[in-house]
N, C-alpha and C positions, 0 to 999 in steps of 0.2 A: 444528487451532488455528486461532480466530479472534481478530483484535485489532480495538480500537475506540480511534480515536484522538479527539483535544479536538474535533475539526471534525465527528465523527459518522460519519467514514467507518469501514467494518469493512473488514479483509483476513482474507481466509480461505487458509490455508495446508493443503497436503499434508502428512500423517502423517511424511514422509522431510524436509519441508523444502525440496523443489527448485523445489517450482511454489506459485504464490500469483495470486489475483483480488482486485481490489477491487469489492467488490459496489457495485452501480448505487444502491440504496436508503441515503440516509441516515438513522441515528438520531437521534430527537430526542432527545439526552442533555441538550442545555442550548439551549433555543430561543432564549434572550438571549445565547447565545455570542456574540463577535465574530470568531472564527475562520472566516473563506472555506474553502467546500469547493467548489473547481472540478472539472467534469467533466475528466476526464483519457482522452485515446486509449485504448481499447482497455479501457475500463471493463468488467468482467465476464468479461473471457477471461483464460484461464488461461496465465500468462507464467513463463517460465523464471529461476529465481535461480541467479547466480554463486555466491554463498555462501550459507550459510543463515542466515533471519532470527533474531536473539535480541533479541526484544522486552523491554522493560522499563518497566513504569511510571513515570511521571513523566519519560520522555526520548523524543526522536524516535526514528523508526526511517528508518535509510539503506538502500535497497534498490538493490544492483547486478543489472541485470535485462538480459535479451536485448534487442539493439536491437529498437525498434518498427518496425512494418511499414506504410508505409514508414519508414526512419530519417528522423529529422529533420534530419541531416545526414550527407552523403555519405560513405560508408566508416564509418561509426561502427559500433563493437563492442560497446557496452554503452551503456544507458541507465541514470542513476541518479535516483532518487527519494526523496525525501525526503518524510515524513510530518509531521502535527503530534502534537502529544505524545501518547504514548498513555496510554490511560485505562482501559483492562481488558484483562484477556488470558483467553480461556475454552479451556482445553484440549480 
C-alpha cells in the first residue's frame, strides 16, 4: 500500500503492515501548498511499526515506530511520527 499526504510525502507499507518507509521523492500534488515537507532521518529506510497503520483520507497518520538509530533520546523504546493529512491511498 502507498499513502500520499498533503505535503506530497509518500509512505509505502509492506503487505502485512509491519514495516514502512517514507519515500525520498516528493510528489507534486499541489505546488502551491503551504504544507512544509521536512527531510526526516532515515527517509527511504524500511522501519518496523509497533501497530499496523490504518490510514484514512482526510486525517493524519500517527505511526509508532522502532527507535531511530541512533535514538534521539537515550533509552527511547519507540519513536512517534505524525504525518500531514492523508490525501490518497493506493492498494
